DRENDO-1510 file (C-alpha; in Angstrom, 1 decimal, always signed):
<recs>
REC; n; res; u; v; w
REC; 1; MET; +5.0; +1.4; -28.6 .
REC; 2; ARG; +7.7; +3.6; -30.0 .
REC; 3; ARG; +9.9; +3.0; -27.0 .
REC; 4; ALA; +9.5; -0.8; -27.4 .
REC; 5; VAL; +10.5; -0.6; -31.1 .
REC; 6; ILE; +13.6; +1.5; -30.3 .
REC; 7; ALA; +14.6; -0.9; -27.5 .
REC; 8; VAL; +14.3; -4.0; -29.8 .
REC; 9; ALA; +16.2; -2.2; -32.6 .
REC; 10; LEU; +18.9; -1.1; -30.1 .
REC; 11; LEU; +19.4; -4.7; -28.9 .
REC; 12; ALA; +19.8; -5.9; -32.5 .
REC; 13; PHE; +22.1; -3.0; -33.2 .
REC; 14; VAL; +24.4; -3.6; -30.2 .
REC; 15; ALA; +24.5; -7.3; -30.8 .
REC; 16; ALA; +25.5; -6.8; -34.4 .
REC; 17; ALA; +28.2; -4.3; -33.5 .
REC; 18; SER; +29.7; -6.2; -30.6 .
REC; 19; ALA; +31.5; -8.9; -32.6 .
REC; 20; GLN; +32.2; -10.3; -36.0 .
REC; 21; ASP; +29.7; -12.9; -37.1 .
REC; 22; GLU; +30.7; -16.1; -38.7 .
REC; 23; GLY; +31.9; -15.4; -42.3 .
REC; 24; ARG; +30.6; -11.8; -42.3 .
REC; 25; THR; +32.2; -8.4; -41.6 .
REC; 26; ILE; +30.3; -5.6; -39.7 .
REC; 27; PHE; +30.5; -1.9; -40.3 .
REC; 28; PRO; +32.6; -0.4; -41.8 .
REC; 29; TYR; +32.7; -3.7; -43.6 .
REC; 30; SER; +36.5; -4.2; -43.6 .
REC; 31; THR; +39.0; -6.1; -41.4 .
REC; 32; CYS; +40.2; -3.0; -39.6 .
REC; 33; ASP; +40.3; -2.7; -35.7 .
REC; 34; LYS; +36.8; -1.3; -34.8 .
REC; 35; LEU; +37.2; -1.3; -31.0 .
REC; 36; GLN; +37.2; +2.1; -29.4 .
REC; 37; ARG; +39.3; +0.8; -26.5 .
REC; 38; ASP; +42.1; +0.3; -29.1 .
REC; 39; SER; +42.0; +3.9; -30.2 .
REC; 40; VAL; +41.7; +7.5; -28.8 .
REC; 41; TYR; +39.1; +8.6; -31.3 .
REC; 42; SER; +35.3; +8.8; -31.0 .
REC; 43; VAL; +32.5; +11.3; -32.0 .
REC; 44; SER; +29.8; +13.0; -29.9 .
REC; 45; ALA; +26.1; +12.7; -30.6 .
REC; 46; ALA; +25.1; +14.3; -33.9 .
REC; 47; THR; +23.7; +17.8; -34.0 .
REC; 48; GLY; +21.3; +18.8; -36.7 .
REC; 49; THR; +19.0; +16.5; -38.6 .
REC; 50; GLY; +19.8; +17.6; -42.1 .
REC; 51; PRO; +20.7; +18.7; -44.6 .
REC; 52; LYS; +23.6; +19.8; -42.3 .
REC; 53; ILE; +24.7; +17.2; -39.8 .
REC; 54; CYS; +27.6; +17.7; -37.5 .
REC; 55; TRP; +29.7; +15.6; -35.0 .
REC; 56; THR; +32.4; +16.7; -32.6 .
REC; 57; ILE; +35.6; +14.7; -32.8 .
REC; 58; GLN; +37.0; +13.5; -29.5 .
REC; 59; SER; +40.6; +12.4; -28.9 .
REC; 60; THR; +40.9; +10.9; -25.4 .
REC; 61; ALA; +44.2; +9.2; -24.4 .
REC; 62; SER; +42.6; +7.3; -21.5 .
REC; 63; GLN; +40.1; +5.7; -23.8 .
REC; 64; CYS; +42.9; +3.7; -25.5 .
REC; 65; ASN; +43.3; +0.6; -23.2 .
REC; 66; PRO; +43.7; -2.4; -25.5 .
REC; 67; ALA; +43.3; -6.0; -24.1 .
REC; 68; LYS; +46.5; -7.0; -25.8 .
REC; 69; PRO; +49.8; -5.0; -25.9 .
REC; 70; GLU; +50.2; -5.6; -29.6 .
REC; 71; ASP; +46.9; -3.7; -30.3 .
REC; 72; ARG; +48.3; -0.4; -29.0 .
REC; 73; PHE; +49.3; +0.4; -32.6 .
REC; 74; CYS; +45.9; +2.2; -33.1 .
REC; 75; CYS; +46.4; +4.4; -30.0 .
REC; 76; GLY; +48.8; +6.6; -32.1 .
REC; 77; ALA; +47.1; +6.3; -35.5 .
REC; 78; ASP; +46.1; +9.4; -37.4 .
REC; 79; LEU; +42.6; +10.3; -38.5 .
REC; 80; HIS; +42.3; +10.3; -42.3 .
REC; 81; LYS; +38.7; +9.5; -43.2 .
REC; 82; PHE; +35.2; +9.8; -41.8 .
REC; 83; GLU; +32.7; +7.0; -42.6 .
REC; 84; LEU; +29.0; +6.7; -41.9 .
REC; 85; ASP; +26.9; +3.6; -42.2 .
REC; 86; VAL; +24.2; +4.4; -44.9 .
REC; 87; LYS; +21.6; +2.8; -47.2 .
REC; 88; PRO; +22.9; +1.9; -50.7 .
REC; 89; SER; +19.8; +3.4; -52.2 .
REC; 90; CYS; +20.9; +6.9; -51.0 .
REC; 91; ALA; +23.7; +6.9; -53.6 .
REC; 92; ASN; +21.2; +7.9; -56.3 .
REC; 93; ASN; +21.7; +11.5; -57.3 .
REC; 94; PHE; +23.4; +12.1; -53.9 .
REC; 95; GLU; +25.8; +15.0; -53.4 .
REC; 96; ALA; +27.3; +16.2; -50.1 .
REC; 97; TRP; +30.5; +17.8; -48.8 .
REC; 98; GLY; +32.5; +17.4; -45.6 .
REC; 99; TYR; +33.8; +20.4; -43.6 .
REC; 100; LEU; +36.1; +20.8; -40.6 .
REC; 101; THR; +35.9; +23.6; -38.0 .
REC; 102; ALA; +38.8; +23.9; -35.6 .
REC; 103; PRO; +38.1; +24.4; -31.9 .
REC; 104; GLY; +37.3; +28.0; -31.1 .
REC; 105; SER; +37.0; +28.9; -34.8 .
REC; 106; ASP; +33.9; +29.9; -36.7 .
REC; 107; GLU; +35.4; +29.1; -40.1 .
REC; 108; ALA; +34.4; +25.8; -41.6 .
REC; 109; VAL; +37.0; +24.5; -44.0 .
REC; 110; LYS; +35.9; +22.2; -46.9 .
REC; 111; VAL; +37.6; +18.9; -46.7 .
REC; 112; GLY; +36.2; +17.1; -49.7 .
REC; 113; ARG; +33.3; +15.5; -51.3 .
REC; 114; ALA; +31.3; +12.7; -49.6 .
REC; 115; TYR; +30.9; +9.5; -51.6 .
REC; 116; ILE; +28.6; +6.5; -51.0 .
REC; 117; ARG; +30.0; +3.1; -52.0 .
REC; 118; ALA; +29.5; -0.5; -51.3 .
REC; 119; PRO; +32.8; -1.8; -49.7 .
REC; 120; PRO; +34.3; -5.0; -51.1 .
REC; 121; ASN; +33.4; -7.0; -48.0 .
REC; 122; SER; +29.8; -5.7; -47.6 .
REC; 123; GLU; +26.7; -7.6; -48.2 .
REC; 124; PRO; +23.8; -6.5; -50.4 .
REC; 125; GLY; +22.0; -3.7; -48.7 .
REC; 126; GLU; +25.1; -2.4; -47.0 .
REC; 127; ALA; +27.1; +0.8; -47.9 .
REC; 128; THR; +29.2; +3.5; -46.4 .
REC; 129; LEU; +29.4; +7.3; -46.9 .
REC; 130; TYR; +33.0; +8.5; -46.6 .
REC; 131; VAL; +34.9; +11.8; -46.7 .
REC; 132; ALA; +38.7; +11.5; -46.9 .
REC; 133; GLY; +41.4; +14.1; -46.2 .
REC; 134; LEU; +40.7; +15.0; -42.5 .
REC; 135; GLU; +44.5; +14.7; -41.7 .
REC; 136; LEU; +44.2; +14.9; -37.9 .
REC; 137; THR; +46.3; +13.3; -35.2 .
REC; 138; PRO; +45.7; +12.3; -31.6 .
REC; 139; GLY; +47.2; +15.6; -30.5 .
REC; 140; THR; +45.2; +17.8; -32.8 .
REC; 141; ALA; +41.9; +16.1; -33.4 .
REC; 142; ASP; +40.1; +16.8; -30.1 .
REC; 143; GLY; +37.3; +19.4; -30.4 .
REC; 144; TYR; +37.2; +19.6; -34.2 .
REC; 145; GLU; +33.7; +19.7; -35.6 .
REC; 146; PHE; +33.1; +17.6; -38.7 .
REC; 147; CYS; +30.0; +18.6; -40.7 .
REC; 148; LEU; +28.3; +16.9; -43.6 .
REC; 149; LYS; +26.3; +19.3; -45.8 .
REC; 150; ILE; +23.9; +17.5; -48.2 .
REC; 151; THR; +23.2; +19.4; -51.4 .
REC; 152; LYS; +21.3; +16.8; -53.5 .
REC; 153; GLY; +19.4; +13.6; -53.2 .
REC; 154; MET; +16.4; +12.2; -51.4 .
REC; 155; CYS; +18.5; +11.2; -48.4 .
REC; 156; ASN; +18.8; +14.7; -47.0 .
REC; 157; SER; +18.7; +13.8; -43.3 .
REC; 158; LEU; +20.6; +11.5; -40.9 .
REC; 159; THR; +17.5; +9.3; -40.3 .
REC; 160; LYS; +17.0; +8.9; -44.1 .
REC; 161; LEU; +20.7; +8.1; -44.6 .
REC; 162; SER; +21.1; +5.6; -41.7 .
REC; 163; PRO; +19.7; +2.0; -42.1 .
REC; 164; GLY; +18.7; +2.2; -38.5 .
REC; 165; GLY; +16.9; +5.6; -38.7 .
REC; 166; GLU; +17.7; +7.2; -35.4 .
REC; 167; LEU; +20.4; +4.6; -34.8 .
REC; 168; TRP; +23.7; +5.4; -36.6 .
REC; 169; GLN; +27.4; +4.3; -36.7 .
REC; 170; VAL; +30.4; +6.4; -37.5 .
REC; 171; ALA; +34.0; +5.0; -38.1 .
REC; 172; LEU; +37.1; +7.2; -37.9 .
REC; 173; VAL; +39.7; +5.6; -40.2 .
REC; 174; ASP; +43.4; +6.0; -40.3 .
REC; 175; THR; +45.6; +6.4; -43.4 .
REC; 176; THR; +46.6; +2.7; -43.4 .
REC; 177; HIS; +43.0; +1.5; -43.0 .
REC; 178; ALA; +44.1; -0.7; -40.1 .
REC; 179; CYS; +42.3; +1.3; -37.4 .
REC; 180; CYS; +38.6; +2.3; -37.7 .
REC; 181; PRO; +37.2; +2.9; -34.2 .
REC; 182; VAL; +33.4; +2.8; -34.4 .
REC; 183; THR; +31.0; +5.1; -32.5 .
REC; 184; LYS; +27.5; +3.7; -32.2 .
REC; 185; TYR; +24.6; +5.9; -31.2 .
REC; 186; ALA; +21.0; +5.2; -30.3 .
REC; 187; PRO; +18.7; +8.0; -29.0 .
REC; 188; PRO; +17.6; +7.7; -25.4 .
REC; 189; PRO; +14.1; +6.2; -25.1 .
REC; 190; PRO; +11.3; +8.7; -24.7 .
REC; 191; PRO; +10.3; +9.5; -21.2 .
REC; 192; PRO; +7.7; +7.2; -19.8 .
REC; 193; SER; +4.1; +8.2; -20.5 .
REC; 194; PRO; +2.5; +10.1; -17.6 .
REC; 195; PRO; +0.3; +7.8; -15.4 .
REC; 196; ALA; -3.3; +7.7; -16.5 .
REC; 197; PRO; -5.8; +9.8; -14.5 .
REC; 198; CYS; -8.4; +8.0; -12.5 .
REC; 199; ASP; -12.0; +8.8; -11.3 .
REC; 200; ALA; -13.6; +8.2; -8.0 .
REC; 201; CYS; -16.6; +9.4; -5.9 .
REC; 202; LEU; -16.8; +10.1; -2.2 .
REC; 203; VAL; -20.2; +9.3; -0.6 .
REC; 204; TRP; -21.2; +10.4; +2.9 .
REC; 205; SER; -24.4; +8.7; +4.2 .
REC; 206; VAL; -26.5; +8.6; +7.4 .
REC; 207; ASP; -27.9; +5.1; +7.9 .
REC; 208; HIS; -30.4; +3.5; +10.3 .
REC; 209; GLN; -29.8; +0.0; +11.7 .
REC; 210; ASP; -32.8; -1.1; +9.6 .
REC; 211; GLU; -31.5; -0.8; +6.1 .
REC; 212; ASP; -35.0; -0.3; +4.7 .
REC; 213; ILE; -35.4; +3.0; +6.6 .
REC; 214; VAL; -33.9; +6.0; +4.7 .
REC; 215; VAL; -33.1; +9.0; +6.9 .
REC; 216; PRO; -33.5; +12.1; +4.6 .
REC; 217; PHE; -30.9; +14.1; +6.5 .
REC; 218; PHE; -29.5; +16.0; +3.5 .
REC; 219; ASP; -32.9; +17.0; +2.1 .
REC; 220; SER; -32.7; +20.0; +4.4 .
REC; 221; GLU; -31.3; +22.9; +2.5 .
REC; 222; GLU; -29.4; +24.1; +5.5 .
REC; 223; ARG; -27.7; +20.8; +6.2 .
REC; 224; CYS; -27.0; +20.3; +2.4 .
REC; 225; ASP; -25.3; +23.7; +2.3 .
REC; 226; THR; -23.2; +22.8; +5.4 .
REC; 227; ALA; -22.1; +19.6; +3.7 .
REC; 228; LYS; -21.3; +21.2; +0.4 .
REC; 229; ALA; -19.1; +23.9; +2.1 .
REC; 230; ALA; -17.3; +21.3; +4.2 .
REC; 231; ILE; -16.6; +19.1; +1.2 .
REC; 232; SER; -15.2; +22.0; -0.8 .
REC; 233; ALA; -12.9; +22.9; +2.1 .
REC; 234; LEU; -11.7; +19.3; +2.4 .
REC; 235; LEU; -10.9; +19.0; -1.3 .
REC; 236; ALA; -9.4; +22.4; -2.0 .
REC; 237; PRO; -5.9; +21.7; -0.7 .
REC; 238; PHE; -5.6; +18.7; -3.1 .
REC; 239; GLN; -6.7; +20.5; -6.3 .
REC; 240; SER; -3.6; +21.3; -8.4 .
REC; 241; ALA; -2.5; +21.6; -12.0 .
REC; 242; THR; +0.2; +19.0; -11.4 .
REC; 243; SER; -0.9; +16.7; -8.6 .
REC; 244; GLY; -3.8; +15.5; -6.5 .
REC; 245; ILE; -7.2; +16.3; -7.9 .
REC; 246; ILE; -7.4; +17.5; -11.5 .
REC; 247; ALA; -11.0; +18.5; -11.3 .
REC; 248; ILE; -14.3; +17.9; -9.5 .
REC; 249; THR; -16.3; +16.1; -12.2 .
REC; 250; THR; -19.6; +16.0; -10.2 .
REC; 251; PRO; -20.1; +18.8; -7.7 .
REC; 252; PRO; -21.4; +17.9; -4.2 .
REC; 253; THR; -25.0; +16.7; -4.6 .
REC; 254; CYS; -27.4; +16.0; -1.8 .
REC; 255; SER; -30.1; +13.3; -2.0 .
REC; 256; GLY; -32.0; +11.9; +1.0 .
REC; 257; ASN; -29.5; +10.3; +3.3 .
REC; 258; THR; -26.4; +10.9; +1.1 .
REC; 259; VAL; -24.2; +13.6; -0.3 .
REC; 260; ARG; -21.8; +12.7; -3.1 .
REC; 261; VAL; -19.0; +14.3; -4.9 .
REC; 262; CYS; -16.9; +12.8; -7.8 .
REC; 263; VAL; -13.4; +13.8; -8.7 .
REC; 264; ARG; -10.7; +13.1; -11.3 .
REC; 265; LEU; -7.2; +12.5; -9.9 .
REC; 266; TRP; -3.9; +12.8; -11.8 .
REC; 267; SER; -3.1; +9.1; -11.1 .
REC; 268; VAL; -3.7; +6.1; -8.9 .
REC; 269; GLU; -0.5; +7.1; -7.0 .
REC; 270; GLU; -1.9; +10.6; -6.4 .
REC; 271; GLY; -5.2; +9.0; -5.3 .
REC; 272; ASP; -3.3; +7.0; -2.7 .
REC; 273; ARG; -1.7; +10.1; -1.4 .
REC; 274; VAL; -5.0; +11.9; -1.2 .
REC; 275; SER; -6.6; +8.9; +0.5 .
REC; 276; ARG; -4.0; +8.8; +3.2 .
REC; 277; ALA; -4.6; +12.5; +4.0 .
REC; 278; LEU; -8.5; +12.3; +4.0 .
REC; 279; ASP; -9.0; +8.8; +5.6 .
REC; 280; ASN; -9.8; +10.1; +9.1 .
REC; 281; GLN; -12.8; +10.7; +11.3 .
REC; 282; ASN; -12.9; +14.4; +10.8 .
REC; 283; THR; -13.4; +14.0; +7.1 .
REC; 284; LEU; -16.5; +12.0; +7.9 .
REC; 285; LEU; -18.0; +14.1; +10.7 .
REC; 286; VAL; -17.4; +17.6; +9.4 .
REC; 287; VAL; -19.8; +17.0; +6.5 .
REC; 288; PHE; -22.6; +16.3; +9.0 .
REC; 289; GLY; -21.8; +19.5; +10.9 .
REC; 290; VAL; -20.3; +17.5; +13.8 .
REC; 291; ASP; -17.4; +19.2; +15.5 .
REC; 292; ASP; -17.1; +16.9; +18.5 .
REC; 293; SER; -17.7; +13.1; +18.2 .
REC; 294; ASN; -19.0; +13.2; +21.8 .
REC; 295; ASP; -21.6; +15.8; +20.9 .
REC; 296; CYS; -23.7; +14.7; +17.8 .
REC; 297; PRO; -26.8; +16.8; +17.1 .
REC; 298; ALA; -30.0; +15.2; +18.4 .
REC; 299; ASN; -31.2; +14.3; +14.9 .
REC; 300; LEU; -28.2; +12.0; +14.5 .
REC; 301; ASP; -28.4; +10.2; +17.8 .
REC; 302; GLY; -28.1; +6.5; +17.4 .
REC; 303; LEU; -27.6; +6.7; +13.7 .
REC; 304; LEU; -24.6; +5.4; +11.6 .
REC; 305; LEU; -22.5; +7.9; +9.7 .
REC; 306; ASN; -20.5; +6.5; +6.9 .
REC; 307; LEU; -18.0; +7.7; +4.3 .
REC; 308; ILE; -16.9; +5.4; +1.4 .
REC; 309; THR; -15.4; +5.7; -2.0 .
REC; 310; THR; -17.2; +4.4; -5.1 .
REC; 311; ASP; -17.0; +4.4; -8.8 .
REC; 312; GLU; -19.2; +6.7; -10.8 .
REC; 313; ASN; -22.0; +4.1; -10.7 .
REC; 314; GLY; -22.0; +4.0; -7.0 .
REC; 315; VAL; -20.3; +0.6; -6.6 .
REC; 316; ARG; -17.8; +0.4; -3.8 .
REC; 317; ASP; -14.3; +0.9; -5.3 .
REC; 318; ASP; -10.9; +1.5; -3.7 .
REC; 319; GLU; -8.7; +1.5; -6.8 .
REC; 320; CYS; -8.4; +5.3; -7.3 .
REC; 321; LEU; -9.4; +6.5; -3.8 .
REC; 322; ASP; -9.6; +4.2; -0.8 .
REC; 323; ILE; -11.4; +5.9; +2.1 .
REC; 324; PHE; -13.7; +4.1; +4.5 .
REC; 325; GLN; -14.9; +5.7; +7.7 .
REC; 326; GLY; -17.8; +4.9; +10.0 .
REC; 327; PHE; -19.1; +6.3; +13.3 .
REC; 328; GLU; -22.2; +5.7; +15.4 .
REC; 329; CYS; -23.5; +8.7; +17.2 .
REC; 330; PRO; -24.3; +7.8; +20.8 .
REC; 331; MET; -28.0; +7.5; +21.7 .
REC; 332; LEU; -28.7; +9.7; +24.7 .
REC; 333; ALA; -31.9; +8.3; +26.0 .
REC; 334; PRO; -34.2; +10.2; +28.4 .
REC; 335; PRO; -35.5; +8.5; +31.6 .
REC; 336; PHE; -38.4; +7.1; +29.6 .
REC; 337; PRO; -40.6; +5.1; +29.8 .
REC; 338; TYR; -41.2; +5.2; +33.5 .
REC; 339; CYS; -41.8; +1.5; +34.1 .
REC; 340; GLU; -39.8; -1.7; +34.4 .
REC; 341; CYS; -39.7; -3.2; +30.9 .
REC; 342; VAL; -37.2; -4.1; +28.2 .
REC; 343; ARG; -36.3; -0.8; +26.4 .
REC; 344; LYS; -33.7; -2.2; +24.1 .
REC; 345; ARG; -34.4; -1.5; +20.4 .
REC; 346; PHE; -35.0; -4.2; +17.9 .
REC; 347; VAL; -36.2; -6.8; +20.4 .
REC; 348; THR; -39.7; -7.1; +19.0 .
REC; 349; PRO; -40.9; -7.1; +15.4 .
REC; 350; PHE; -42.2; -3.6; +15.7 .
REC; 351; GLY; -40.7; -0.1; +15.7 .
REC; 352; VAL; -41.3; +3.5; +15.0 .
REC; 353; SER; -39.7; +5.3; +12.1 .
REC; 354; PRO; -36.8; +7.7; +12.8 .
REC; 355; VAL; -38.3; +10.0; +10.2 .
REC; 356; VAL; -41.0; +12.3; +11.5 .
REC; 357; THR; -42.9; +13.7; +8.5 .
REC; 358; ASN; -44.6; +17.1; +8.3 .
REC; 359; PRO; -47.2; +16.6; +5.6 .
REC; 360; LYS; -49.1; +19.8; +6.4 .
REC; 361; PRO; -48.5; +22.9; +8.6 .
REC; 362; ARG; -48.9; +22.0; +12.3 .
REC; 363; LYS; -49.3; +18.2; +11.4 .
REC; 364; TYR; -46.5; +15.7; +12.3 .
REC; 365; CYS; -46.7; +12.0; +11.7 .
REC; 366; VAL; -44.7; +9.0; +12.9 .
REC; 367; ALA; -44.9; +5.7; +11.0 .
REC; 368; VAL; -45.1; +2.3; +12.7 .
REC; 369; HIS; -43.2; -0.5; +10.9 .
REC; 370; THR; -42.4; -4.1; +11.3 .
REC; 371; MET; -38.7; -4.4; +11.9 .
REC; 372; PRO; -36.1; -7.2; +12.1 .
REC; 373; VAL; -35.3; -8.5; +15.5 .
REC; 374; LEU; -31.6; -7.6; +15.7 .
REC; 375; ASN; -30.9; -7.6; +19.4 .
REC; 376; GLY; -32.4; -10.8; +20.7 .
REC; 377; ARG; -36.2; -11.3; +21.0 .
REC; 378; CYS; -38.2; -10.1; +24.0 .
REC; 379; ASN; -41.2; -12.4; +24.1 .
REC; 380; GLY; -43.2; -11.0; +26.9 .
REC; 381; LYS; -45.7; -13.3; +28.5 .
REC; 382; ASP; -47.2; -15.9; +26.2 .
REC; 383; ASN; -45.4; -14.3; +23.2 .
REC; 384; SER; -47.4; -11.1; +23.8 .
REC; 385; ALA; -44.7; -9.2; +22.0 .
REC; 386; ASP; -46.3; -10.2; +18.8 .
REC; 387; THR; -48.9; -7.5; +19.3 .
REC; 388; ILE; -48.7; -3.8; +19.8 .
REC; 389; ASP; -50.9; -2.7; +22.7 .
REC; 390; LYS; -49.9; +1.0; +23.0 .
REC; 391; ILE; -47.2; +3.5; +22.0 .
REC; 392; GLU; -46.1; +6.1; +24.5 .
REC; 393; PHE; -44.5; +9.4; +23.5 .
REC; 394; TRP; -42.2; +11.6; +25.7 .
REC; 395; PHE; -44.1; +14.9; +25.3 .
REC; 396; ASP; -44.1; +17.9; +27.7 .
REC; 397; TYR; -47.1; +17.6; +30.0 .
REC; 398; LYS; -47.1; +21.4; +30.5 .
REC; 399; LEU; -47.7; +21.9; +26.8 .
REC; 400; ARG; -50.5; +19.3; +26.5 .
REC; 401; TYR; -52.9; +22.0; +25.4 .
REC; 402; ASP; -50.7; +22.8; +22.4 .
REC; 403; LEU; -51.9; +19.5; +21.0 .
REC; 404; ASP; -55.1; +19.9; +19.0 .
REC; 405; TYR; -55.9; +16.3; +18.2 .
REC; 406; ILE; -54.4; +12.9; +17.4 .
REC; 407; THR; -55.4; +10.7; +14.4 .
REC; 408; ILE; -54.5; +7.1; +13.3 .
REC; 409; GLU; -54.0; +7.0; +9.6 .
REC; 410; THR; -53.9; +3.7; +7.8 .
REC; 411; THR; -53.9; +2.7; +4.1 .
REC; 412; THR; -55.3; -0.7; +2.9 .
REC; 413; ALA; -55.5; -1.6; -0.7 .
REC; 414; GLY; -55.0; +2.1; -1.6 .
REC; 415; VAL; -57.8; +3.3; +0.6 .
REC; 416; LYS; -56.8; +5.7; +3.3 .
REC; 417; THR; -58.6; +5.7; +6.7 .
REC; 418; ILE; -58.3; +8.4; +9.3 .
REC; 419; THR; -59.4; +7.6; +12.8 .
REC; 420; PRO; -59.4; +10.1; +15.7 .
REC; 421; LYS; -57.7; +9.0; +18.8 .
REC; 422; ALA; -58.0; +10.3; +22.4 .
REC; 423; ALA; -54.9; +11.8; +24.1 .
REC; 424; ILE; -54.2; +10.0; +27.3 .
REC; 425; TRP; -51.6; +11.7; +29.5 .
REC; 426; GLY; -49.7; +10.1; +32.4 .
REC; 427; VAL; -48.8; +11.8; +35.6 .
REC; 428; PRO; -47.3; +15.3; +35.1 .
REC; 429; LYS; -43.8; +14.5; +36.1 .
REC; 430; GLU; -43.5; +11.7; +33.6 .
REC; 431; ASN; -44.2; +13.8; +30.5 .
REC; 432; THR; -45.9; +10.8; +28.9 .
REC; 433; LEU; -48.6; +10.8; +26.2 .
REC; 434; LYS; -50.2; +7.4; +25.6 .
REC; 435; VAL; -51.8; +6.2; +22.3 .
REC; 436; SER; -53.5; +3.1; +23.6 .
REC; 437; GLN; -55.8; +0.2; +22.6 .
REC; 438; LEU; -54.0; -0.4; +19.3 .
REC; 439; GLY; -54.1; -4.2; +19.1 .
REC; 440; TRP; -51.9; -4.3; +16.0 .
REC; 441; SER; -50.3; -7.6; +14.9 .
REC; 442; GLU; -47.5; -8.0; +12.5 .
REC; 443; ALA; -49.9; -8.7; +9.7 .
REC; 444; ASP; -51.9; -5.5; +10.6 .
REC; 445; VAL; -48.9; -3.3; +10.5 .
REC; 446; GLU; -47.7; -4.7; +7.2 .
REC; 447; GLU; -51.1; -4.5; +5.6 .
REC; 448; LYS; -52.1; -1.0; +6.9 .
REC; 449; ASP; -48.9; +0.9; +7.2 .
REC; 450; PRO; -50.2; +2.8; +10.2 .
REC; 451; GLN; -49.2; +6.4; +11.1 .
REC; 452; ILE; -49.8; +8.3; +14.3 .
REC; 453; CYS; -50.3; +11.9; +13.5 .
REC; 454; PHE; -50.3; +14.9; +15.9 .
REC; 455; THR; -51.9; +18.2; +14.8 .
REC; 456; LEU; -50.9; +21.2; +16.9 .
REC; 457; LYS; -52.7; +24.4; +17.6 .
REC; 458; ARG; -51.6; +27.5; +15.8 .
REC; 459; GLY; -48.4; +29.0; +17.1 .
REC; 460; ALA; -47.3; +25.8; +18.9 .
REC; 461; SER; -43.9; +24.3; +18.5 .
REC; 462; PHE; -43.5; +20.6; +17.9 .
REC; 463; ASP; -39.9; +20.6; +19.1 .
REC; 464; ASP; -41.1; +22.2; +22.4 .
REC; 465; LEU; -43.8; +19.6; +22.8 .
REC; 466; ALA; -41.4; +16.8; +22.1 .
REC; 467; LEU; -38.9; +18.2; +24.6 .
REC; 468; GLY; -36.2; +18.7; +22.0 .
REC; 469; ALA; -35.3; +17.8; +18.4 .
REC; 470; ASN; -36.0; +14.1; +18.9 .
REC; 471; VAL; -39.4; +12.4; +19.3 .
REC; 472; TRP; -39.1; +9.6; +21.7 .
REC; 473; SER; -41.5; +6.7; +21.7 .
REC; 474; SER; -41.9; +3.3; +23.3 .
REC; 475; VAL; -43.8; +0.3; +21.8 .
REC; 476; PHE; -45.5; -1.8; +24.4 .
REC; 477; ASP; -46.8; -5.3; +24.3 .
REC; 478; PRO; -50.1; -6.1; +26.1 .
REC; 479; GLU; -48.3; -7.3; +29.2 .
REC; 480; GLN; -45.9; -4.3; +29.3 .
REC; 481; VAL; -42.9; -6.6; +29.5 .
REC; 482; CYS; -41.4; -5.3; +26.2 .
REC; 483; CYS; -41.1; -1.6; +25.5 .
REC; 484; PRO; -38.4; -1.1; +22.8 .
REC; 485; THR; -37.8; +2.7; +22.7 .
REC; 486; TYR; -37.1; +4.6; +19.5 .
REC; 487; PHE; -36.7; +8.2; +18.5 .
REC; 488; GLY; -37.2; +10.2; +15.3 .
REC; 489; SER; -36.6; +13.7; +14.0 .
REC; 490; VAL; -38.3; +16.0; +11.6 .
REC; 491; TYR; -36.0; +16.1; +8.5 .
</recs>
């Protein structure tokens, strides 16, 4: 606001001083030649704000370059009087004196008293302060310091004296009053305000193709610690007292399938710089502990890894930081199941959750859901894909005795039912455990929220039984035409 006010005042100031208006005389309110180009004299910017104010007189021959030859008279004029544009009200009880100090000297010589008057050609509200008796010439004036020392009065500073406050005008008048070159001064505008800081959050997430399924990858303390350390290392080079990131406003926080950090940056421009540096695949993958995009850990196979920037409320926002990365870890399927059927995921309305729960020691459960058909429908024979006949699991045949028992657990209207289920194994080389004779329709699955639970014997390892970190399963229709194959992990 201050800069705008100064700019407006300066425009008015320059406009008023650039020419005579119709029927009115501008400072120093006389008909003398006010143009600097017709004279050698000018003054430097004032030093001191009061009660002692000083100007350095300049005499520059090259400055005198009048438009008309007849105006060269003022090029050789003497310097008799110093005049300053002031407020008439400052004359009340005012007292000040003028002093000259020669170049290279420390001795200030009193020239005379300063007077405030309203010149004959001035309008109401106009006045000049003058000190006569300088008696300098073009050859002697350069480098002299003229000082005004105010000893009485309310106008004891330059800003109080000048009608324009920080804007002031000085005239250097010759003995004949024909020449009065005017120096006009306005302070430079204040430096622009520093750009405003901005806030943003970075959110890493692991997502399933079915948006309703939440993969609690970061609920693991070990994986959360890995993510926090990676995020700290990523942001550290950009934290500075002058650029990049001012502060981390919300430290890395893990929750289910996401880890989030919020930062304050010095400006949107700095946010753009940081975005360009961080918007790459490594920034995404390192938080998940992935060093090689061709070698995702098993519990991320087939899942979508994402990094986006949001506001503090979690809404996608690219104003402060603009980072968007996505990667799908390849799904490395085993040679399972061992029959000719359609294995593609999301081709029937059924699927197995990618999250294997561990509700009790030695007990592991997989949930069966209805799912959207995303990859084209497999109808089987007579639309048999509308029913689940069996679900097969890729389990190690050699470890079949590590499995204590299987249960089917359903919940209907808040009532939980647990039904034992026989373990049926395929031929040894196929490593297949079959949970058969299910007969579930879409309505059954939606109503009962069924889970298939495996309870192991003491000392047994579920990872060993499942032949790795992933639990592979195939959902069969009664005709065994459709067998969409899914996997899950214990998170």
